[in-house]
N, CA, C and O of each residue as an XYZ file, in Angstrom:
288
protein
N      54.081    116.942   -160.822
C      52.651    116.831   -160.993
C      52.248    115.389   -160.714
O      52.876    114.447   -161.197
N      51.215    115.240   -159.944
C      50.772    113.913   -159.558
C      50.012    113.246   -160.698
O      49.337    113.904   -161.489
N      50.139    111.935   -160.759
C      49.415    111.178   -161.779
C      47.968    111.001   -161.338
O      47.701    110.532   -160.232
N      47.037    111.377   -162.209
C      45.613    111.232   -161.918
C      44.996    110.402   -163.035
O      44.789    110.917   -164.133
N      44.701    109.144   -162.786
C      44.189    108.289   -163.859
C      42.810    108.679   -164.368
O      42.485    108.421   -165.527
N      41.999    109.292   -163.527
C      40.663    109.698   -163.945
C      40.456    111.170   -163.628
O      40.948    111.654   -162.609
N      39.729    111.896   -164.490
C      39.455    113.308   -164.185
C      38.537    113.442   -162.972
O      37.653    112.617   -162.740
N      38.769    114.478   -162.227
C      37.969    114.726   -161.042
C      37.099    115.964   -161.282
O      37.601    117.037   -161.616
N      35.805    115.795   -161.106
C      34.880    116.912   -161.300
C      35.153    118.031   -160.292
O      35.148    119.210   -160.644
N      35.387    117.652   -159.054
C      35.635    118.651   -158.007
C      36.925    119.430   -158.294
O      36.975    120.646   -158.113
N      37.951    118.729   -158.736
C      39.219    119.392   -159.056
C      39.028    120.385   -160.204
O      39.578    121.486   -160.171
N      38.251    119.999   -161.217
C      37.995    120.889   -162.347
C      37.221    122.121   -161.905
O      37.532    123.231   -162.338
N      36.213    121.945   -161.045
C      35.438    123.088   -160.558
C      36.292    124.033   -159.727
O      36.158    125.252   -159.834
N      37.174    123.474   -158.896
C      38.082    124.330   -158.115
C      39.006    125.124   -159.033
O      39.284    126.296   -158.779
N      39.480    124.484   -160.098
C      40.375    125.173   -161.027
C      39.640    126.307   -161.745
O      40.202    127.383   -161.948
N      38.391    126.065   -162.125
C      37.601    127.117   -162.770
C      37.382    128.275   -161.811
O      37.515    129.435   -162.202
N      37.045    127.975   -160.550
C      36.835    129.031   -159.560
C      38.119    129.805   -159.304
O      38.083    131.018   -159.098
N      39.246    129.114   -159.316
C      40.531    129.748   -159.052
C      40.896    130.742   -160.161
O      41.532    131.761   -159.894
N      40.495    130.446   -161.403
C      40.879    131.303   -162.522
C      39.727    132.145   -163.054
O      39.865    132.783   -164.098
N      38.597    132.157   -162.359
C      37.414    132.869   -162.844
C      37.639    134.380   -162.899
O      37.010    135.058   -163.711
N      38.513    134.920   -162.063
C      38.713    136.359   -162.024
C      39.636    136.836   -163.138
O      39.743    138.042   -163.359
N      40.306    135.931   -163.846
C      41.260    136.303   -164.882
C      40.554    136.537   -166.212
O      40.667    135.738   -167.141
N      39.836    137.630   -166.286
C      39.065    137.928   -167.488
C      39.965    138.501   -168.563
O      39.856    138.114   -169.727
N      40.841    139.402   -168.205
C      41.733    140.016   -169.177
C      41.117    141.256   -169.797
O      39.940    141.544   -169.580
N      41.911    141.995   -170.571
C      41.404    143.224   -171.178
C      40.422    142.917   -172.315
O      40.525    141.892   -172.989
N      39.485    143.818   -172.502
C      38.522    143.672   -173.593
C      39.225    143.960   -174.913
O      40.058    144.862   -174.999
N      38.888    143.196   -175.925
C      39.483    143.403   -177.241
C      38.761    144.533   -177.964
O      37.545    144.677   -177.832
N      39.494    145.325   -178.720
C      38.819    146.375   -179.495
C      37.984    145.741   -180.613
O      38.214    144.598   -181.008
N      37.024    146.499   -181.107
C      36.171    145.993   -182.180
C      37.028    145.661   -183.395
O      37.901    146.438   -183.781
N      36.772    144.504   -183.990
C      37.556    144.043   -185.131
C      37.027    144.700   -186.402
O      35.853    144.558   -186.744
N      37.900    145.414   -187.093
C      37.522    146.029   -188.354
C      37.830    145.059   -189.484
O      38.976    144.647   -189.661
N      36.807    144.696   -190.246
C      36.990    143.758   -191.334
C      37.629    144.437   -192.538
O      37.318    145.579   -192.876
N      38.520    143.706   -193.165
C      39.107    144.207   -194.416
C      38.065    144.030   -195.522
O      37.112    143.268   -195.358
N      38.237    144.719   -196.629
C      37.274    144.540   -197.730
C      37.163    143.081   -198.187
O      36.073    142.633   -198.542
N      38.259    142.345   -198.183
C      38.219    140.940   -198.582
C      37.397    140.119   -197.587
O      36.584    139.287   -197.988
N      37.611    140.354   -196.290
C      36.850    139.635   -195.280
C      35.354    139.952   -195.389
O      34.520    139.057   -195.261
N      35.021    141.206   -195.621
C      33.621    141.610   -195.771
C      33.009    140.915   -196.987
O      31.876    140.436   -196.931
N      33.776    140.861   -198.100
C      33.287    140.213   -199.312
C      33.060    138.719   -199.068
O      32.074    138.151   -199.538
N      33.974    138.090   -198.332
C      33.814    136.676   -198.027
C      32.581    136.420   -197.167
O      31.839    135.468   -197.408
N      32.362    137.265   -196.168
C      31.182    137.108   -195.320
C      29.896    137.311   -196.104
O      28.940    136.552   -195.939
N      29.865    138.323   -196.949
C      28.675    138.575   -197.758
C      28.430    137.436   -198.740
O      27.288    137.034   -198.963
N      29.509    136.918   -199.326
C      29.378    135.809   -200.269
C      28.881    134.553   -199.578
O      28.067    133.814   -200.133
N      29.368    134.307   -198.364
C      28.923    133.134   -197.609
C      27.446    133.255   -197.283
O      26.707    132.277   -197.394
N      27.007    134.435   -196.885
C      25.591    134.633   -196.578
C      24.739    134.426   -197.822
O      23.643    133.874   -197.729
N      25.221    134.856   -198.982
C      24.483    134.674   -200.229
C      24.369    133.197   -200.572
O      23.305    132.735   -200.984
N      25.459    132.451   -200.405
C      25.444    131.024   -200.704
C      24.450    130.303   -199.799
O      23.705    129.436   -200.255
N      24.442    130.659   -198.531
C      23.530    130.003   -197.588
C      22.083    130.277   -197.964
O      21.263    129.360   -197.944
N      21.754    131.502   -198.304
C      20.373    131.811   -198.671
C      19.999    131.182   -200.003
O      18.841    130.811   -200.197
N      20.956    131.049   -200.937
C      20.669    130.422   -202.225
C      20.487    128.918   -202.090
O      19.752    128.318   -202.874
N      21.140    128.295   -201.114
C      21.043    126.856   -200.946
C      19.823    126.415   -200.148
O      19.505    125.226   -200.112
N      19.151    127.341   -199.521
C      18.001    126.993   -198.688
C      16.927    126.233   -199.465
O      16.474    125.201   -198.971
N      16.488    126.676   -200.653
C      15.478    125.914   -201.393
C      15.976    124.523   -201.800
O      15.200    123.568   -201.830
N      17.258    124.412   -202.109
C      17.813    123.117   -202.516
C      17.786    122.142   -201.343
O      17.373    120.993   -201.504
N      18.214    122.580   -200.185
C      18.222    121.691   -199.022
C      16.800    121.325   -198.603
O      16.555    120.208   -198.147
N      15.864    122.258   -198.756
C      14.476    121.954   -198.427
C      13.945    120.857   -199.340
O      13.272    119.935   -198.879
N      14.242    120.952   -200.633
C      13.795    119.933   -201.583
C      14.437    118.587   -201.270
O      13.775    117.554   -201.369
N      15.706    118.580   -200.896
C      16.385    117.335   -200.563
C      15.788    116.695   -199.312
O      15.640    115.474   -199.252
N      15.449    117.502   -198.326
C      14.849    116.964   -197.102
C      13.474    116.370   -197.383
O      13.084    115.385   -196.755
N      12.742    116.957   -198.316
C      11.426    116.430   -198.649
C      11.546    115.108   -199.403
O      10.706    114.224   -199.236
N      12.588    114.962   -200.238
C      12.766    113.750   -201.032
C      13.388    112.616   -200.228
O      13.191    111.444   -200.550
N      14.131    112.955   -199.195
C      14.822    111.936   -198.406
C      13.827    111.192   -197.523
O      12.845    111.778   -197.067
N      14.074    109.904   -197.278
C      13.185    109.154   -196.391
C      13.328    109.636   -194.950
O      14.368    110.170   -194.564
N      12.292    109.445   -194.176
C      12.326    109.826   -192.768
C      13.359    108.973   -192.041
O      13.749    107.911   -192.526
N      13.788    109.429   -190.906
C      14.773    108.701   -190.124
C      14.193    107.351   -189.722
O      13.090    107.271   -189.183
N      14.946    106.301   -189.990
C      14.498    104.970   -189.642
C      13.622    104.319   -190.709
O      13.234    103.160   -190.566
N      13.309    105.047   -191.767
C      12.471    104.504   -192.836
C      13.361    103.928   -193.929
O      14.367    104.530   -194.304
N      12.989    102.781   -194.428
C      13.734    102.157   -195.514
C      12.849    102.108   -196.742
O      11.716    101.632   -196.673
N      13.352    102.595   -197.867
C      12.592    102.564   -199.094
C      13.234    101.565   -200.048
O      14.418    101.668   -200.367
N      12.445    100.606   -200.494
C      12.908     99.599   -201.415
C      12.842    100.143   -202.831
O      11.824    100.700   -203.243
N      13.925     99.983   -203.574
C      13.959    100.463   -204.943
C      12.982     99.672   -205.795
O      12.858     98.458   -205.637
N      12.282    100.358   -206.705
C      11.324     99.697   -207.594
C      11.948     99.299   -208.924
O      11.245     98.824   -209.815
N      13.222     99.479   -209.069
C      13.887     99.136   -210.327
C      14.267     97.702   -210.351
O      14.839     97.231   -211.334
């Protein structure tokens, strides 16, 4: 293999074109186990429960580039 100190855009595009036809077989639909389903449902619940908290934090936080001097 030849040493190439810098990546070549043209070489990368040729490699993609060369392997574009290698799609492979389609995977069957993944059946979730009860534990996986419970984890997904729990994650969705946590995300929806945290939405009001993150909204309040964004409102309290200073805008980007803004500096707030402490009054204490």
